[in-house]
Residue frames relative to the residue before (quaternion, step in Angstrom):
aa qw qx qy qz dx dy dz
M 1.0000 0.0000 0.0000 0.0000 0.00 0.00 0.00
D 0.4385 -0.7359 0.4646 0.2243 3.51 -0.92 0.84
D 0.1771 -0.7966 0.5730 0.0757 3.63 -0.51 1.03
I 0.3655 -0.6346 0.6215 0.2783 3.65 -1.22 0.50
E 0.0497 0.7621 -0.6435 0.0506 3.50 -1.11 0.93
K 0.6151 -0.5310 0.4380 0.3845 3.51 -1.25 0.42
A 0.4450 -0.6835 0.5067 0.2793 3.64 -0.86 0.95
L 0.2986 -0.7407 0.5891 0.1233 3.50 -1.19 0.79
L 0.6381 -0.5008 0.3789 0.4455 3.69 -1.10 0.45
K 0.6156 0.5486 -0.3631 0.4339 3.70 0.92 -0.68
D 0.6371 0.5068 -0.3113 0.4903 3.67 1.26 -0.39
L 0.3786 0.7740 -0.4493 0.2363 3.71 1.26 -0.20
P 0.7379 0.4290 -0.2960 0.4287 3.62 0.58 -1.07
D 0.6842 0.5034 -0.2778 0.4486 3.60 1.01 -0.73
A 0.6183 0.5380 -0.3077 0.4833 3.46 1.27 -0.81
K 0.6214 0.5320 -0.3490 0.4572 3.58 0.94 -0.90
K 0.6905 0.4820 -0.3067 0.4436 3.55 0.79 -0.99
L 0.6576 0.5076 -0.3086 0.4633 3.61 0.88 -0.84
N 0.6898 0.4635 -0.3088 0.4626 3.56 0.93 -0.69
A 0.5540 0.6072 -0.3699 0.4330 3.52 1.31 -0.41
L 0.5311 0.6103 -0.4265 0.4044 3.70 1.23 -0.25
L 0.6162 0.5492 -0.3563 0.4379 3.65 1.21 -0.27
R 0.4577 0.7322 -0.4129 0.2897 3.54 1.28 -0.38
L 0.0082 0.7678 -0.6406 -0.0035 3.54 -0.85 0.90
S 0.5041 -0.6853 0.4249 0.3093 3.56 -0.85 1.05
D 0.7019 0.4303 -0.3286 0.4629 3.78 0.88 -0.46
V 0.6130 0.5317 -0.4131 0.4132 3.67 1.01 0.14
K 0.3167 -0.7836 0.5165 0.1372 3.53 -0.43 1.32
K 0.8456 0.1518 -0.1476 0.4901 3.41 -1.20 0.69
F 0.1604 0.7921 -0.5617 0.1767 3.61 0.90 0.93
Y 0.0749 -0.8390 0.5357 -0.0589 3.57 -0.63 1.19
W 0.5110 0.6995 -0.4027 0.2958 3.64 1.19 -0.43
D 0.7857 0.3264 -0.2199 0.4772 3.57 1.04 -0.22
T 0.3831 0.6765 -0.5146 0.3615 3.54 1.31 0.51
K 0.6570 -0.5254 0.4134 0.3485 3.40 -1.40 0.70
N 0.6818 0.5175 -0.3003 0.4210 3.64 0.81 -0.95
Y 0.6683 0.5160 -0.2905 0.4503 3.55 1.02 -0.92
V 0.7182 0.4238 -0.2551 0.4894 3.53 0.87 -0.97
R 0.6051 0.5403 -0.3573 0.4629 3.67 1.03 -0.53
S 0.7056 0.4436 -0.3007 0.4636 3.59 0.84 -0.92
A 0.5514 0.5931 -0.3637 0.4603 3.60 1.25 -0.51
I 0.6822 0.4773 -0.2576 0.4902 3.50 0.92 -1.02
L 0.7016 0.4755 -0.3094 0.4311 3.55 0.78 -0.86
E 0.6985 0.4199 -0.2525 0.5215 3.59 1.18 -0.76
E 0.4865 -0.7010 0.4305 0.2943 3.62 1.16 0.24
R 0.4515 0.6661 -0.4592 0.3764 3.57 1.02 0.76
C 0.6509 0.4970 -0.3022 0.4878 3.54 1.37 -0.09
V 0.0173 -0.7757 0.6309 0.0010 3.59 -0.89 0.98
V 0.0988 -0.8103 0.5749 0.0556 3.53 -1.15 0.70
I 0.2642 -0.6794 0.6522 0.2078 3.53 -1.39 0.31
K 0.1443 0.8194 -0.5470 0.0918 3.54 -0.76 1.05
N 0.3013 -0.6637 0.6378 0.2488 3.53 -1.33 0.22
R 0.7636 -0.4058 0.2129 0.4549 3.52 -1.16 -0.02
S 0.8113 0.3030 -0.1382 0.4805 3.47 0.99 -0.73
D 0.7891 0.2748 -0.1263 0.5346 3.62 1.21 -0.39
L 0.3394 -0.6591 0.6278 0.2372 3.42 -1.20 0.65
K 0.2641 -0.8114 0.5152 0.0803 3.52 -0.43 1.45
G 0.8179 -0.0388 0.0960 0.5660 3.66 0.82 -0.78
I 0.0951 -0.7602 0.6425 0.0160 3.56 -1.30 0.65
M 0.0170 -0.7431 0.6688 0.0163 3.51 -1.41 0.75
I 0.0667 -0.7582 0.6469 0.0475 3.49 -0.90 0.89
M 0.2055 -0.7909 0.5729 0.0635 3.44 -0.88 1.23
E 0.2744 -0.7265 0.6070 0.1686 3.58 -1.23 0.52
N 0.2575 -0.7031 0.6345 0.1918 3.57 -1.11 0.76
R 0.1674 -0.7655 0.6208 0.0236 3.36 -1.13 1.08
A 0.0172 -0.7950 0.6042 -0.0518 3.49 -0.91 0.99
P 0.6021 -0.5570 0.4423 0.3627 3.62 -1.20 0.50
Q 0.5797 0.5473 -0.3933 0.4581 3.70 1.10 -0.47
R 0.7315 0.4087 -0.2270 0.4962 3.61 1.13 -0.59
G 0.6798 -0.5455 0.2620 0.4144 3.62 1.25 0.50
Y 0.5835 0.5646 -0.4066 0.4188 3.64 1.23 0.19
T 0.6457 -0.5680 0.3831 0.3372 3.51 -1.15 0.82
H 0.8228 0.0887 0.0315 0.5605 3.61 0.77 -1.15
P 0.5072 -0.5415 0.5206 0.4224 3.68 -1.04 0.41
S 0.1382 0.7735 -0.5997 0.1515 3.59 -0.88 1.06
L 0.3352 -0.6622 0.6369 0.2084 3.39 -1.53 0.08
A 0.0728 -0.8017 0.5925 0.0311 3.51 -0.95 0.86
I 0.4074 -0.6469 0.5829 0.2753 3.56 -1.10 0.73
G 0.1718 -0.8095 0.5474 0.1244 3.62 -0.27 1.21
S 0.8123 -0.0397 0.0378 0.5807 3.58 0.93 -0.79
L 0.0036 -0.7688 0.6390 -0.0246 3.62 -1.14 0.70
A 0.1129 0.8000 -0.5795 0.1073 3.51 -0.68 1.08
V 0.1099 -0.7976 0.5899 0.0617 3.50 -1.03 0.73
H 0.5279 -0.6500 0.4303 0.3372 3.58 -0.73 0.99
P 0.5811 -0.6245 0.3781 0.3598 3.72 -0.78 0.97
K 0.7468 0.4180 -0.3331 0.3957 3.69 0.76 -0.73
Y 0.6678 0.4542 -0.3082 0.5027 3.45 1.32 0.15
R 0.4021 0.7746 -0.4353 0.2208 3.63 1.14 -0.06
N 0.6792 0.4724 -0.2984 0.4759 3.71 1.15 -0.31
E 0.5363 0.6128 -0.3947 0.4256 3.62 1.30 0.37
R 0.4285 -0.7096 0.4671 0.3076 3.67 1.13 0.03
L 0.2570 0.8012 -0.5031 0.1972 3.53 1.00 0.83
G 0.6014 0.5734 -0.3446 0.4366 3.41 1.19 -0.73
N 0.6133 0.5383 -0.3291 0.4752 3.58 1.13 -0.91
K 0.6676 0.5159 -0.2954 0.4482 3.56 0.93 -0.92
L 0.6426 0.4969 -0.3257 0.4838 3.59 0.95 -0.64
V 0.6498 0.4905 -0.3336 0.4752 3.66 0.90 -0.81
E 0.6759 0.5008 -0.3175 0.4377 3.63 0.86 -0.86
Y 0.5524 0.5605 -0.3587 0.5020 3.60 1.34 -0.50
A 0.6571 0.5075 -0.2976 0.4712 3.65 0.85 -0.92
K 0.6239 0.5679 -0.3096 0.4385 3.48 0.94 -1.00
E 0.7209 0.4506 -0.2353 0.4710 3.50 0.81 -1.16
L 0.6148 0.5528 -0.3367 0.4506 3.55 1.12 -0.64
A 0.6522 0.5079 -0.2672 0.4953 3.57 1.06 -0.99
F 0.6534 0.5149 -0.3278 0.4478 3.55 0.90 -0.87
N 0.6574 0.5482 -0.2776 0.4362 3.54 0.87 -1.08
K 0.7448 0.3746 -0.1924 0.5177 3.56 1.21 -0.77
N 0.3902 -0.7327 0.4556 0.3215 3.60 1.42 0.20
L 0.4523 0.6542 -0.4794 0.3710 3.66 0.86 1.00
R 0.4971 -0.6035 0.5262 0.3343 3.52 -1.26 0.43
L 0.2310 -0.7708 0.5748 0.1487 3.55 -0.99 0.66
Y 0.0824 -0.7865 0.6121 0.0062 3.50 -0.97 1.00
T 0.1581 -0.7606 0.6068 0.1681 3.46 -1.24 0.26
E 0.2754 -0.7375 0.5848 0.1954 3.58 -0.95 0.88
S 0.1202 0.7744 -0.6044 0.1432 3.53 0.35 1.29
F 0.2642 -0.7782 0.5575 0.1174 3.53 -0.27 1.37
F 0.5998 -0.5800 0.4373 0.3355 3.55 -1.21 0.82
E 0.5738 0.5879 -0.4028 0.4035 3.72 1.02 -0.68
Y 0.7302 0.4726 -0.2741 0.4102 3.56 0.83 -0.74
K 0.3193 -0.8104 0.4296 0.2381 3.50 1.33 -0.16
K 0.4408 0.7121 -0.4140 0.3567 3.54 1.13 0.81
I 0.3708 0.7386 -0.5149 0.2278 3.54 1.12 0.14
S 0.6341 0.5383 -0.3445 0.4352 3.63 0.94 -0.77
F 0.5852 0.5784 -0.3411 0.4546 3.62 1.07 -0.74
Y 0.7345 0.4030 -0.2601 0.4802 3.57 0.80 -0.90
Q 0.6095 0.5381 -0.3594 0.4580 3.61 1.06 -0.56
R 0.6159 0.5290 -0.3529 0.4650 3.56 1.02 -0.65
L 0.7068 0.4306 -0.2662 0.4941 3.59 1.12 -0.54
G 0.6855 -0.5281 0.2636 0.4263 3.65 1.12 0.32
F 0.4889 0.6437 -0.4694 0.3554 3.56 1.12 0.24
K 0.2536 -0.7382 0.6154 0.1099 3.44 -1.19 0.81
R 0.5155 -0.6494 0.4698 0.3028 3.57 -1.03 0.85
D 0.2741 -0.7168 0.6227 0.1529 3.54 -0.99 1.03
R 0.3029 -0.7952 0.4937 0.1793 3.60 -0.29 1.26
S 0.6139 0.5681 -0.3874 0.3877 3.65 1.14 -0.28
E 0.7577 0.2752 -0.1507 0.5722 3.48 1.28 -0.35
E 0.4471 -0.7257 0.4715 0.2261 3.58 -0.41 1.25
H 0.7971 0.3838 -0.1701 0.4340 3.61 0.84 -0.83
T 0.6715 0.5292 -0.2291 0.4654 3.59 1.40 -0.22
S 0.1211 -0.7155 0.6759 0.1285 3.56 -1.20 0.62
E 0.2343 -0.8001 0.5427 0.1025 3.55 -1.02 0.71
L 0.0943 -0.7474 0.6564 0.0392 3.47 -1.15 0.66
Q 0.2902 -0.7149 0.6038 0.2004 3.57 -0.74 1.08
S 0.2541 -0.7898 0.5395 0.1436 3.57 -0.73 1.05
H 0.7853 0.2184 -0.1863 0.5485 3.69 1.14 0.20
């Protein structure tokens, strides 16, 4: 069975490659697959992975949001989520989102996903209980409590 665990620095090269699957040519200033972004997420314990012995199967990087940083409510956001193509029929994306839901619930935080329209993943998150936040064109919201 695949377990979700905090990413370690030794996961950095594979985590960076997997997050690069999100790269879209028309998204300017794409940074989710840069070494600095992934490394800081690992060091801040905001990056979780699903892996077997030889492969990183999935990755999720979460963002902490706080009023001091300009957000209305303390919250957690799924900043990026990627599953390796050869494992996409194993429902690993669902498992990663459920992990984020539980984490947000346990910390009494709202959970958001930054699912950009370009990725055409809005329906994925809506199937998992997210509701569209009409104040932000690119965000879906899930109340965690």
